[in-house]
Structures are given as structure tokens and as C-alpha cells.
mmCIF entry with sequence, helices, sheets and N, C-alpha, C, O atoms, coordinates in Angstrom:
data_MODEL
# 
_entry.id   MODEL 
# 
_entity.id                         1 
_entity.type                       polymer 
_entity.pdbx_number_of_molecules   1 
# 
_entity_poly.entity_id                      1 
_entity_poly.type                           'polypeptide(L)' 
_entity_poly.nstd_linkage                   no 
_entity_poly.nstd_monomer                   no 
_entity_poly.pdbx_seq_one_letter_code       MIAVIAMGCYGGVKLDEKFPNKYSVFTIVCSLLSVGIATYIAIRQVGNDSKK 
_entity_poly.pdbx_seq_one_letter_code_can   MIAVIAMGCYGGVKLDEKFPNKYSVFTIVCSLLSVGIATYIAIRQVGNDSKK 
_entity_poly.pdbx_strand_id                 A 
# 
loop_
_entity_poly_seq.entity_id 
_entity_poly_seq.num 
_entity_poly_seq.mon_id 
_entity_poly_seq.hetero 
1 1  MET n 
1 2  ILE n 
1 3  ALA n 
1 4  VAL n 
1 5  ILE n 
1 6  ALA n 
1 7  MET n 
1 8  GLY n 
1 9  CYS n 
1 10 TYR n 
1 11 GLY n 
1 12 GLY n 
1 13 VAL n 
1 14 LYS n 
1 15 LEU n 
1 16 ASP n 
1 17 GLU n 
1 18 LYS n 
1 19 PHE n 
1 20 PRO n 
1 21 ASN n 
1 22 LYS n 
1 23 TYR n 
1 24 SER n 
1 25 VAL n 
1 26 PHE n 
1 27 THR n 
1 28 ILE n 
1 29 VAL n 
1 30 CYS n 
1 31 SER n 
1 32 LEU n 
1 33 LEU n 
1 34 SER n 
1 35 VAL n 
1 36 GLY n 
1 37 ILE n 
1 38 ALA n 
1 39 THR n 
1 40 TYR n 
1 41 ILE n 
1 42 ALA n 
1 43 ILE n 
1 44 ARG n 
1 45 GLN n 
1 46 VAL n 
1 47 GLY n 
1 48 ASN n 
1 49 ASP n 
1 50 SER n 
1 51 LYS n 
1 52 LYS n 
# 
_struct_asym.id          A 
_struct_asym.entity_id   1 
# 
loop_
_struct_conf.conf_type_id 
_struct_conf.id 
_struct_conf.pdbx_PDB_helix_id 
_struct_conf.beg_label_comp_id 
_struct_conf.beg_label_asym_id 
_struct_conf.beg_label_seq_id 
_struct_conf.pdbx_beg_PDB_ins_code 
_struct_conf.end_label_comp_id 
_struct_conf.end_label_asym_id 
_struct_conf.end_label_seq_id 
_struct_conf.pdbx_end_PDB_ins_code 
_struct_conf.beg_auth_comp_id 
_struct_conf.beg_auth_asym_id 
_struct_conf.beg_auth_seq_id 
_struct_conf.end_auth_comp_id 
_struct_conf.end_auth_asym_id 
_struct_conf.end_auth_seq_id 
_struct_conf.pdbx_PDB_helix_class 
_struct_conf.details 
_struct_conf.pdbx_PDB_helix_length 
HELX_P HELX_P1 AA1 ILE A 2  ? LYS A 18 ? ILE A 2  LYS A 18 1 ? 17 
HELX_P HELX_P2 AA2 VAL A 25 ? LYS A 51 ? VAL A 25 LYS A 51 1 ? 27 
# 
_struct_conf_type.id          HELX_P 
_struct_conf_type.criteria    ? 
_struct_conf_type.reference   ? 
# 
loop_
_atom_site.group_PDB 
_atom_site.id 
_atom_site.type_symbol 
_atom_site.label_atom_id 
_atom_site.label_alt_id 
_atom_site.label_comp_id 
_atom_site.label_asym_id 
_atom_site.label_entity_id 
_atom_site.label_seq_id 
_atom_site.pdbx_PDB_ins_code 
_atom_site.Cartn_x 
_atom_site.Cartn_y 
_atom_site.Cartn_z 
_atom_site.occupancy 
_atom_site.B_iso_or_equiv 
_atom_site.pdbx_formal_charge 
_atom_site.auth_seq_id 
_atom_site.auth_comp_id 
_atom_site.auth_asym_id 
_atom_site.auth_atom_id 
_atom_site.pdbx_PDB_model_num 
ATOM 1   N N  . MET A 1 1  ? 168.108 62.936 -75.502 1.00 0.00 ? 1  MET A N  1 
ATOM 2   C CA . MET A 1 1  ? 166.831 62.298 -75.675 1.00 0.00 ? 1  MET A CA 1 
ATOM 3   C C  . MET A 1 1  ? 166.911 61.206 -76.746 1.00 0.00 ? 1  MET A C  1 
ATOM 4   O O  . MET A 1 1  ? 166.388 60.104 -76.578 1.00 0.00 ? 1  MET A O  1 
ATOM 5   N N  . ILE A 1 2  ? 167.569 61.542 -77.829 1.00 0.00 ? 2  ILE A N  1 
ATOM 6   C CA . ILE A 1 2  ? 167.666 60.585 -78.925 1.00 0.00 ? 2  ILE A CA 1 
ATOM 7   C C  . ILE A 1 2  ? 168.446 59.343 -78.495 1.00 0.00 ? 2  ILE A C  1 
ATOM 8   O O  . ILE A 1 2  ? 168.106 58.225 -78.882 1.00 0.00 ? 2  ILE A O  1 
ATOM 9   N N  . ALA A 1 3  ? 169.484 59.546 -77.700 1.00 0.00 ? 3  ALA A N  1 
ATOM 10  C CA . ALA A 1 3  ? 170.300 58.408 -77.257 1.00 0.00 ? 3  ALA A CA 1 
ATOM 11  C C  . ALA A 1 3  ? 169.498 57.460 -76.376 1.00 0.00 ? 3  ALA A C  1 
ATOM 12  O O  . ALA A 1 3  ? 169.614 56.242 -76.512 1.00 0.00 ? 3  ALA A O  1 
ATOM 13  N N  . VAL A 1 4  ? 168.692 58.001 -75.479 1.00 0.00 ? 4  VAL A N  1 
ATOM 14  C CA . VAL A 1 4  ? 167.885 57.163 -74.581 1.00 0.00 ? 4  VAL A CA 1 
ATOM 15  C C  . VAL A 1 4  ? 166.873 56.351 -75.390 1.00 0.00 ? 4  VAL A C  1 
ATOM 16  O O  . VAL A 1 4  ? 166.701 55.155 -75.155 1.00 0.00 ? 4  VAL A O  1 
ATOM 17  N N  . ILE A 1 5  ? 166.210 57.001 -76.338 1.00 0.00 ? 5  ILE A N  1 
ATOM 18  C CA . ILE A 1 5  ? 165.214 56.306 -77.159 1.00 0.00 ? 5  ILE A CA 1 
ATOM 19  C C  . ILE A 1 5  ? 165.886 55.251 -78.040 1.00 0.00 ? 5  ILE A C  1 
ATOM 20  O O  . ILE A 1 5  ? 165.361 54.149 -78.199 1.00 0.00 ? 5  ILE A O  1 
ATOM 21  N N  . ALA A 1 6  ? 167.043 55.586 -78.610 1.00 0.00 ? 6  ALA A N  1 
ATOM 22  C CA . ALA A 1 6  ? 167.751 54.626 -79.457 1.00 0.00 ? 6  ALA A CA 1 
ATOM 23  C C  . ALA A 1 6  ? 168.197 53.399 -78.667 1.00 0.00 ? 6  ALA A C  1 
ATOM 24  O O  . ALA A 1 6  ? 168.097 52.271 -79.151 1.00 0.00 ? 6  ALA A O  1 
ATOM 25  N N  . MET A 1 7  ? 168.689 53.625 -77.449 1.00 0.00 ? 7  MET A N  1 
ATOM 26  C CA . MET A 1 7  ? 169.104 52.478 -76.619 1.00 0.00 ? 7  MET A CA 1 
ATOM 27  C C  . MET A 1 7  ? 167.913 51.608 -76.262 1.00 0.00 ? 7  MET A C  1 
ATOM 28  O O  . MET A 1 7  ? 168.023 50.382 -76.255 1.00 0.00 ? 7  MET A O  1 
ATOM 29  N N  . GLY A 1 8  ? 166.772 52.224 -75.967 1.00 0.00 ? 8  GLY A N  1 
ATOM 30  C CA . GLY A 1 8  ? 165.570 51.451 -75.646 1.00 0.00 ? 8  GLY A CA 1 
ATOM 31  C C  . GLY A 1 8  ? 165.096 50.616 -76.821 1.00 0.00 ? 8  GLY A C  1 
ATOM 32  O O  . GLY A 1 8  ? 164.739 49.449 -76.659 1.00 0.00 ? 8  GLY A O  1 
ATOM 33  N N  . CYS A 1 9  ? 165.092 51.213 -77.998 1.00 0.00 ? 9  CYS A N  1 
ATOM 34  C CA . CYS A 1 9  ? 164.680 50.476 -79.204 1.00 0.00 ? 9  CYS A CA 1 
ATOM 35  C C  . CYS A 1 9  ? 165.644 49.340 -79.511 1.00 0.00 ? 9  CYS A C  1 
ATOM 36  O O  . CYS A 1 9  ? 165.230 48.226 -79.832 1.00 0.00 ? 9  CYS A O  1 
ATOM 37  N N  . TYR A 1 10 ? 166.926 49.636 -79.410 1.00 0.00 ? 10 TYR A N  1 
ATOM 38  C CA . TYR A 1 10 ? 167.942 48.611 -79.681 1.00 0.00 ? 10 TYR A CA 1 
ATOM 39  C C  . TYR A 1 10 ? 167.807 47.446 -78.690 1.00 0.00 ? 10 TYR A C  1 
ATOM 40  O O  . TYR A 1 10 ? 167.876 46.278 -79.074 1.00 0.00 ? 10 TYR A O  1 
ATOM 41  N N  . GLY A 1 11 ? 167.618 47.781 -77.427 1.00 0.00 ? 11 GLY A N  1 
ATOM 42  C CA . GLY A 1 11 ? 167.438 46.729 -76.422 1.00 0.00 ? 11 GLY A CA 1 
ATOM 43  C C  . GLY A 1 11 ? 166.202 45.886 -76.691 1.00 0.00 ? 11 GLY A C  1 
ATOM 44  O O  . GLY A 1 11 ? 166.231 44.667 -76.522 1.00 0.00 ? 11 GLY A O  1 
ATOM 45  N N  . GLY A 1 12 ? 165.121 46.523 -77.107 1.00 0.00 ? 12 GLY A N  1 
ATOM 46  C CA . GLY A 1 12 ? 163.899 45.787 -77.429 1.00 0.00 ? 12 GLY A CA 1 
ATOM 47  C C  . GLY A 1 12 ? 164.080 44.856 -78.610 1.00 0.00 ? 12 GLY A C  1 
ATOM 48  O O  . GLY A 1 12 ? 163.592 43.726 -78.599 1.00 0.00 ? 12 GLY A O  1 
ATOM 49  N N  . VAL A 1 13 ? 164.783 45.328 -79.627 1.00 0.00 ? 13 VAL A N  1 
ATOM 50  C CA . VAL A 1 13 ? 165.042 44.493 -80.807 1.00 0.00 ? 13 VAL A CA 1 
ATOM 51  C C  . VAL A 1 13 ? 165.891 43.285 -80.413 1.00 0.00 ? 13 VAL A C  1 
ATOM 52  O O  . VAL A 1 13 ? 165.613 42.162 -80.836 1.00 0.00 ? 13 VAL A O  1 
ATOM 53  N N  . LYS A 1 14 ? 166.915 43.515 -79.609 1.00 0.00 ? 14 LYS A N  1 
ATOM 54  C CA . LYS A 1 14 ? 167.788 42.405 -79.190 1.00 0.00 ? 14 LYS A CA 1 
ATOM 55  C C  . LYS A 1 14 ? 167.017 41.394 -78.338 1.00 0.00 ? 14 LYS A C  1 
ATOM 56  O O  . LYS A 1 14 ? 167.220 40.187 -78.471 1.00 0.00 ? 14 LYS A O  1 
ATOM 57  N N  . LEU A 1 15 ? 166.129 41.887 -77.461 1.00 0.00 ? 15 LEU A N  1 
ATOM 58  C CA . LEU A 1 15 ? 165.316 40.960 -76.668 1.00 0.00 ? 15 LEU A CA 1 
ATOM 59  C C  . LEU A 1 15 ? 164.372 40.150 -77.555 1.00 0.00 ? 15 LEU A C  1 
ATOM 60  O O  . LEU A 1 15 ? 164.160 38.962 -77.312 1.00 0.00 ? 15 LEU A O  1 
ATOM 61  N N  . ASP A 1 16 ? 163.804 40.787 -78.579 1.00 0.00 ? 16 ASP A N  1 
ATOM 62  C CA . ASP A 1 16 ? 162.934 40.055 -79.501 1.00 0.00 ? 16 ASP A CA 1 
ATOM 63  C C  . ASP A 1 16 ? 163.706 39.029 -80.320 1.00 0.00 ? 16 ASP A C  1 
ATOM 64  O O  . ASP A 1 16 ? 163.161 37.986 -80.682 1.00 0.00 ? 16 ASP A O  1 
ATOM 65  N N  . GLU A 1 17 ? 164.962 39.315 -80.612 1.00 0.00 ? 17 GLU A N  1 
ATOM 66  C CA . GLU A 1 17 ? 165.782 38.321 -81.309 1.00 0.00 ? 17 GLU A CA 1 
ATOM 67  C C  . GLU A 1 17 ? 166.068 37.127 -80.412 1.00 0.00 ? 17 GLU A C  1 
ATOM 68  O O  . GLU A 1 17 ? 166.072 35.984 -80.867 1.00 0.00 ? 17 GLU A O  1 
ATOM 69  N N  . LYS A 1 18 ? 166.310 37.404 -79.121 1.00 0.00 ? 18 LYS A N  1 
ATOM 70  C CA . LYS A 1 18 ? 166.642 36.330 -78.189 1.00 0.00 ? 18 LYS A CA 1 
ATOM 71  C C  . LYS A 1 18 ? 165.407 35.520 -77.787 1.00 0.00 ? 18 LYS A C  1 
ATOM 72  O O  . LYS A 1 18 ? 165.471 34.300 -77.641 1.00 0.00 ? 18 LYS A O  1 
ATOM 73  N N  . PHE A 1 19 ? 164.274 36.228 -77.610 1.00 0.00 ? 19 PHE A N  1 
ATOM 74  C CA . PHE A 1 19 ? 163.023 35.587 -77.216 1.00 0.00 ? 19 PHE A CA 1 
ATOM 75  C C  . PHE A 1 19 ? 161.948 35.915 -78.262 1.00 0.00 ? 19 PHE A C  1 
ATOM 76  O O  . PHE A 1 19 ? 161.138 36.817 -78.050 1.00 0.00 ? 19 PHE A O  1 
ATOM 77  N N  . PRO A 1 20 ? 161.936 35.199 -79.374 1.00 0.00 ? 20 PRO A N  1 
ATOM 78  C CA . PRO A 1 20 ? 161.004 35.524 -80.461 1.00 0.00 ? 20 PRO A CA 1 
ATOM 79  C C  . PRO A 1 20 ? 159.546 35.396 -80.012 1.00 0.00 ? 20 PRO A C  1 
ATOM 80  O O  . PRO A 1 20 ? 159.187 34.497 -79.252 1.00 0.00 ? 20 PRO A O  1 
ATOM 81  N N  . ASN A 1 21 ? 158.722 36.316 -80.502 1.00 0.00 ? 21 ASN A N  1 
ATOM 82  C CA . ASN A 1 21 ? 157.293 36.256 -80.241 1.00 0.00 ? 21 ASN A CA 1 
ATOM 83  C C  . ASN A 1 21 ? 156.562 36.811 -81.451 1.00 0.00 ? 21 ASN A C  1 
ATOM 84  O O  . ASN A 1 21 ? 157.183 37.332 -82.378 1.00 0.00 ? 21 ASN A O  1 
ATOM 85  N N  . LYS A 1 22 ? 155.253 36.698 -81.439 1.00 0.00 ? 22 LYS A N  1 
ATOM 86  C CA . LYS A 1 22 ? 154.446 37.023 -82.609 1.00 0.00 ? 22 LYS A CA 1 
ATOM 87  C C  . LYS A 1 22 ? 154.356 38.518 -82.887 1.00 0.00 ? 22 LYS A C  1 
ATOM 88  O O  . LYS A 1 22 ? 154.329 38.925 -84.048 1.00 0.00 ? 22 LYS A O  1 
ATOM 89  N N  . TYR A 1 23 ? 154.308 39.344 -81.842 1.00 0.00 ? 23 TYR A N  1 
ATOM 90  C CA . TYR A 1 23 ? 154.016 40.768 -82.016 1.00 0.00 ? 23 TYR A CA 1 
ATOM 91  C C  . TYR A 1 23 ? 155.179 41.701 -81.699 1.00 0.00 ? 23 TYR A C  1 
ATOM 92  O O  . TYR A 1 23 ? 154.958 42.908 -81.597 1.00 0.00 ? 23 TYR A O  1 
ATOM 93  N N  . SER A 1 24 ? 156.374 41.219 -81.543 1.00 0.00 ? 24 SER A N  1 
ATOM 94  C CA . SER A 1 24 ? 157.540 42.047 -81.188 1.00 0.00 ? 24 SER A CA 1 
ATOM 95  C C  . SER A 1 24 ? 157.257 42.882 -79.945 1.00 0.00 ? 24 SER A C  1 
ATOM 96  O O  . SER A 1 24 ? 157.475 44.094 -79.925 1.00 0.00 ? 24 SER A O  1 
ATOM 97  N N  . VAL A 1 25 ? 156.774 42.218 -78.931 1.00 0.00 ? 25 VAL A N  1 
ATOM 98  C CA . VAL A 1 25 ? 156.334 42.886 -77.708 1.00 0.00 ? 25 VAL A CA 1 
ATOM 99  C C  . VAL A 1 25 ? 157.476 43.638 -77.032 1.00 0.00 ? 25 VAL A C  1 
ATOM 100 O O  . VAL A 1 25 ? 157.282 44.758 -76.558 1.00 0.00 ? 25 VAL A O  1 
ATOM 101 N N  . PHE A 1 26 ? 158.642 43.049 -76.983 1.00 0.00 ? 26 PHE A N  1 
ATOM 102 C CA . PHE A 1 26 ? 159.767 43.691 -76.292 1.00 0.00 ? 26 PHE A CA 1 
ATOM 103 C C  . PHE A 1 26 ? 160.161 45.002 -76.974 1.00 0.00 ? 26 PHE A C  1 
ATOM 104 O O  . PHE A 1 26 ? 160.482 45.980 -76.299 1.00 0.00 ? 26 PHE A O  1 
ATOM 105 N N  . THR A 1 27 ? 160.137 45.024 -78.291 1.00 0.00 ? 27 THR A N  1 
ATOM 106 C CA . THR A 1 27 ? 160.482 46.247 -79.017 1.00 0.00 ? 27 THR A CA 1 
ATOM 107 C C  . THR A 1 27 ? 159.460 47.342 -78.714 1.00 0.00 ? 27 THR A C  1 
ATOM 108 O O  . THR A 1 27 ? 159.833 48.491 -78.474 1.00 0.00 ? 27 THR A O  1 
ATOM 109 N N  . ILE A 1 28 ? 158.196 46.997 -78.723 1.00 0.00 ? 28 ILE A N  1 
ATOM 110 C CA . ILE A 1 28 ? 157.139 47.976 -78.461 1.00 0.00 ? 28 ILE A CA 1 
ATOM 111 C C  . ILE A 1 28 ? 157.233 48.505 -77.037 1.00 0.00 ? 28 ILE A C  1 
ATOM 112 O O  . ILE A 1 28 ? 157.202 49.717 -76.821 1.00 0.00 ? 28 ILE A O  1 
ATOM 113 N N  . VAL A 1 29 ? 157.347 47.613 -76.073 1.00 0.00 ? 29 VAL A N  1 
ATOM 114 C CA . VAL A 1 29 ? 157.385 48.020 -74.667 1.00 0.00 ? 29 VAL A CA 1 
ATOM 115 C C  . VAL A 1 29 ? 158.635 48.839 -74.364 1.00 0.00 ? 29 VAL A C  1 
ATOM 116 O O  . VAL A 1 29 ? 158.550 49.887 -73.724 1.00 0.00 ? 29 VAL A O  1 
ATOM 117 N N  . CYS A 1 30 ? 159.780 48.374 -74.815 1.00 0.00 ? 30 CYS A N  1 
ATOM 118 C CA . CYS A 1 30 ? 161.028 49.100 -74.544 1.00 0.00 ? 30 CYS A CA 1 
ATOM 119 C C  . CYS A 1 30 ? 161.043 50.458 -75.240 1.00 0.00 ? 30 CYS A C  1 
ATOM 120 O O  . CYS A 1 30 ? 161.558 51.430 -74.687 1.00 0.00 ? 30 CYS A O  1 
ATOM 121 N N  . SER A 1 31 ? 160.487 50.535 -76.441 1.00 0.00 ? 31 SER A N  1 
ATOM 122 C CA . SER A 1 31 ? 160.430 51.812 -77.145 1.00 0.00 ? 31 SER A CA 1 
ATOM 123 C C  . SER A 1 31 ? 159.553 52.812 -76.392 1.00 0.00 ? 31 SER A C  1 
ATOM 124 O O  . SER A 1 31 ? 159.957 53.955 -76.182 1.00 0.00 ? 31 SER A O  1 
ATOM 125 N N  . LEU A 1 32 ? 158.365 52.388 -75.988 1.00 0.00 ? 32 LEU A N  1 
ATOM 126 C CA . LEU A 1 32 ? 157.470 53.288 -75.257 1.00 0.00 ? 32 LEU A CA 1 
ATOM 127 C C  . LEU A 1 32 ? 158.054 53.679 -73.905 1.00 0.00 ? 32 LEU A C  1 
ATOM 128 O O  . LEU A 1 32 ? 157.935 54.829 -73.482 1.00 0.00 ? 32 LEU A O  1 
ATOM 129 N N  . LEU A 1 33 ? 158.674 52.740 -73.240 1.00 0.00 ? 33 LEU A N  1 
ATOM 130 C CA . LEU A 1 33 ? 159.295 53.032 -71.946 1.00 0.00 ? 33 LEU A CA 1 
ATOM 131 C C  . LEU A 1 33 ? 160.438 54.028 -72.106 1.00 0.00 ? 33 LEU A C  1 
ATOM 132 O O  . LEU A 1 33 ? 160.582 54.945 -71.298 1.00 0.00 ? 33 LEU A O  1 
ATOM 133 N N  . SER A 1 34 ? 161.246 53.852 -73.139 1.00 0.00 ? 34 SER A N  1 
ATOM 134 C CA . SER A 1 34 ? 162.364 54.778 -73.341 1.00 0.00 ? 34 SER A CA 1 
ATOM 135 C C  . SER A 1 34 ? 161.879 56.171 -73.726 1.00 0.00 ? 34 SER A C  1 
ATOM 136 O O  . SER A 1 34 ? 162.510 57.158 -73.349 1.00 0.00 ? 34 SER A O  1 
ATOM 137 N N  . VAL A 1 35 ? 160.782 56.279 -74.461 1.00 0.00 ? 35 VAL A N  1 
ATOM 138 C CA . VAL A 1 35 ? 160.213 57.596 -74.774 1.00 0.00 ? 35 VAL A CA 1 
ATOM 139 C C  . VAL A 1 35 ? 159.736 58.267 -73.488 1.00 0.00 ? 35 VAL A C  1 
ATOM 140 O O  . VAL A 1 35 ? 159.946 59.465 -73.297 1.00 0.00 ? 35 VAL A O  1 
ATOM 141 N N  . GLY A 1 36 ? 159.098 57.502 -72.612 1.00 0.00 ? 36 GLY A N  1 
ATOM 142 C CA . GLY A 1 36 ? 158.656 58.048 -71.326 1.00 0.00 ? 36 GLY A CA 1 
ATOM 143 C C  . GLY A 1 36 ? 159.820 58.515 -70.470 1.00 0.00 ? 36 GLY A C  1 
ATOM 144 O O  . GLY A 1 36 ? 159.755 59.583 -69.862 1.00 0.00 ? 36 GLY A O  1 
ATOM 145 N N  . ILE A 1 37 ? 160.864 57.741 -70.419 1.00 0.00 ? 37 ILE A N  1 
ATOM 146 C CA . ILE A 1 37 ? 162.048 58.103 -69.634 1.00 0.00 ? 37 ILE A CA 1 
ATOM 147 C C  . ILE A 1 37 ? 162.712 59.350 -70.215 1.00 0.00 ? 37 ILE A C  1 
ATOM 148 O O  . ILE A 1 37 ? 163.109 60.247 -69.470 1.00 0.00 ? 37 ILE A O  1 
ATOM 149 N N  . ALA A 1 38 ? 162.831 59.409 -71.531 1.00 0.00 ? 38 ALA A N  1 
ATOM 150 C CA . ALA A 1 38 ? 163.448 60.570 -72.174 1.00 0.00 ? 38 ALA A CA 1 
ATOM 151 C C  . ALA A 1 38 ? 162.625 61.834 -71.931 1.00 0.00 ? 38 ALA A C  1 
ATOM 152 O O  . ALA A 1 38 ? 163.185 62.908 -71.708 1.00 0.00 ? 38 ALA A O  1 
ATOM 153 N N  . THR A 1 39 ? 161.316 61.710 -71.972 1.00 0.00 ? 39 THR A N  1 
ATOM 154 C CA . THR A 1 39 ? 160.441 62.852 -71.698 1.00 0.00 ? 39 THR A CA 1 
ATOM 155 C C  . THR A 1 39 ? 160.595 63.313 -70.258 1.00 0.00 ? 39 THR A C  1 
ATOM 156 O O  . THR A 1 39 ? 160.665 64.513 -69.991 1.00 0.00 ? 39 THR A O  1 
ATOM 157 N N  . TYR A 1 40 ? 160.647 62.373 -69.337 1.00 0.00 ? 40 TYR A N  1 
ATOM 158 C CA . TYR A 1 40 ? 160.831 62.712 -67.924 1.00 0.00 ? 40 TYR A CA 1 
ATOM 159 C C  . TYR A 1 40 ? 162.156 63.446 -67.702 1.00 0.00 ? 40 TYR A C  1 
ATOM 160 O O  . TYR A 1 40 ? 162.204 64.447 -66.987 1.00 0.00 ? 40 TYR A O  1 
ATOM 161 N N  . ILE A 1 41 ? 163.216 62.950 -68.312 1.00 0.00 ? 41 ILE A N  1 
ATOM 162 C CA . ILE A 1 41 ? 164.529 63.589 -68.171 1.00 0.00 ? 41 ILE A CA 1 
ATOM 163 C C  . ILE A 1 41 ? 164.496 65.007 -68.734 1.00 0.00 ? 41 ILE A C  1 
ATOM 164 O O  . ILE A 1 41 ? 165.031 65.932 -68.122 1.00 0.00 ? 41 ILE A O  1 
ATOM 165 N N  . ALA A 1 42 ? 163.872 65.181 -69.893 1.00 0.00 ? 42 ALA A N  1 
ATOM 166 C CA . ALA A 1 42 ? 163.799 66.512 -70.506 1.00 0.00 ? 42 ALA A CA 1 
ATOM 167 C C  . ALA A 1 42 ? 163.002 67.474 -69.638 1.00 0.00 ? 42 ALA A C  1 
ATOM 168 O O  . ALA A 1 42 ? 163.417 68.618 -69.454 1.00 0.00 ? 42 ALA A O  1 
ATOM 169 N N  . ILE A 1 43 ? 161.880 67.041 -69.105 1.00 0.00 ? 43 ILE A N  1 
ATOM 170 C CA . ILE A 1 43 ? 161.060 67.899 -68.245 1.00 0.00 ? 43 ILE A CA 1 
ATOM 171 C C  . ILE A 1 43 ? 161.813 68.256 -66.972 1.00 0.00 ? 43 ILE A C  1 
ATOM 172 O O  . ILE A 1 43 ? 161.754 69.396 -66.512 1.00 0.00 ? 43 ILE A O  1 
ATOM 173 N N  . ARG A 1 44 ? 162.514 67.296 -66.407 1.00 0.00 ? 44 ARG A N  1 
ATOM 174 C CA . ARG A 1 44 ? 163.279 67.560 -65.191 1.00 0.00 ? 44 ARG A CA 1 
ATOM 175 C C  . ARG A 1 44 ? 164.403 68.569 -65.451 1.00 0.00 ? 44 ARG A C  1 
ATOM 176 O O  . ARG A 1 44 ? 164.668 69.428 -64.610 1.00 0.00 ? 44 ARG A O  1 
ATOM 177 N N  . GLN A 1 45 ? 165.060 68.472 -66.603 1.00 0.00 ? 45 GLN A N  1 
ATOM 178 C CA . GLN A 1 45 ? 166.125 69.416 -66.948 1.00 0.00 ? 45 GLN A CA 1 
ATOM 179 C C  . GLN A 1 45 ? 165.567 70.820 -67.137 1.00 0.00 ? 45 GLN A C  1 
ATOM 180 O O  . GLN A 1 45 ? 166.167 71.792 -66.679 1.00 0.00 ? 45 GLN A O  1 
ATOM 181 N N  . VAL A 1 46 ? 164.440 70.932 -67.797 1.00 0.00 ? 46 VAL A N  1 
ATOM 182 C CA . VAL A 1 46 ? 163.830 72.245 -68.005 1.00 0.00 ? 46 VAL A CA 1 
ATOM 183 C C  . VAL A 1 46 ? 163.435 72.856 -66.653 1.00 0.00 ? 46 VAL A C  1 
ATOM 184 O O  . VAL A 1 46 ? 163.605 74.056 -66.439 1.00 0.00 ? 46 VAL A O  1 
ATOM 185 N N  . GLY A 1 47 ? 162.917 72.040 -65.760 1.00 0.00 ? 47 GLY A N  1 
ATOM 186 C CA . GLY A 1 47 ? 162.549 72.519 -64.430 1.00 0.00 ? 47 GLY A CA 1 
ATOM 187 C C  . GLY A 1 47 ? 163.755 73.017 -63.649 1.00 0.00 ? 47 GLY A C  1 
ATOM 188 O O  . GLY A 1 47 ? 163.692 74.048 -62.980 1.00 0.00 ? 47 GLY A O  1 
ATOM 189 N N  . ASN A 1 48 ? 164.842 72.282 -63.737 1.00 0.00 ? 48 ASN A N  1 
ATOM 190 C CA . ASN A 1 48 ? 166.072 72.681 -63.044 1.00 0.00 ? 48 ASN A CA 1 
ATOM 191 C C  . ASN A 1 48 ? 166.663 73.954 -63.636 1.00 0.00 ? 48 ASN A C  1 
ATOM 192 O O  . ASN A 1 48 ? 167.159 74.811 -62.905 1.00 0.00 ? 48 ASN A O  1 
ATOM 193 N N  . ASP A 1 49 ? 166.611 74.077 -64.954 1.00 0.00 ? 49 ASP A N  1 
ATOM 194 C CA . ASP A 1 49 ? 167.146 75.267 -65.618 1.00 0.00 ? 49 ASP A CA 1 
ATOM 195 C C  . ASP A 1 49 ? 166.317 76.512 -65.299 1.00 0.00 ? 49 ASP A C  1 
ATOM 196 O O  . ASP A 1 49 ? 166.862 77.611 -65.195 1.00 0.00 ? 49 ASP A O  1 
ATOM 197 N N  . SER A 1 50 ? 165.016 76.345 -65.147 1.00 0.00 ? 50 SER A N  1 
ATOM 198 C CA . SER A 1 50 ? 164.169 77.506 -64.868 1.00 0.00 ? 50 SER A CA 1 
ATOM 199 C C  . SER A 1 50 ? 164.325 77.998 -63.432 1.00 0.00 ? 50 SER A C  1 
ATOM 200 O O  . SER A 1 50 ? 164.015 79.154 -63.143 1.00 0.00 ? 50 SER A O  1 
ATOM 201 N N  . LYS A 1 51 ? 164.796 77.149 -62.535 1.00 0.00 ? 51 LYS A N  1 
ATOM 202 C CA . LYS A 1 51 ? 165.012 77.552 -61.145 1.00 0.00 ? 51 LYS A CA 1 
ATOM 203 C C  . LYS A 1 51 ? 166.263 78.410 -61.000 1.00 0.00 ? 51 LYS A C  1 
ATOM 204 O O  . LYS A 1 51 ? 166.385 79.162 -60.033 1.00 0.00 ? 51 LYS A O  1 
ATOM 205 N N  . LYS A 1 52 ? 167.178 78.309 -61.933 1.00 0.00 ? 52 LYS A N  1 
ATOM 206 C CA . LYS A 1 52 ? 168.453 79.039 -61.847 1.00 0.00 ? 52 LYS A CA 1 
ATOM 207 C C  . LYS A 1 52 ? 168.304 80.460 -62.267 1.00 0.00 ? 52 LYS A C  1 
ATOM 208 O O  . LYS A 1 52 ? 169.278 81.213 -62.255 1.00 0.00 ? 52 LYS A O  1 
# 
């Protein structure tokens, strides 16, 4: 989970460096998206583990 969130944040920061804007939109969007993806992966793993 931590790796997915860290990659999302890092990608957002790099996009903001390449395409500067006033509110660091890429960092915010990529961070929230990576948290959502990490949560989905964790829930899916728990579901798969409970079926076994």
C-alpha cells in the first residue's frame, strides 16, 4: 500500500515540476488516485484471503 501511494505522490510531484501550476493539481490528483487504488487493492486482497 505504501509503495503505491509513494509512487503516486512522486509522479504527481514530477508532473507539477514539468507542468507548473498555481495549486499543485497533479500532486493532489495523483495522491488521491493512488490512495484509492491502494485501498481497492487492499480490499480485494482481504476478499480473496477470506474465500480461502
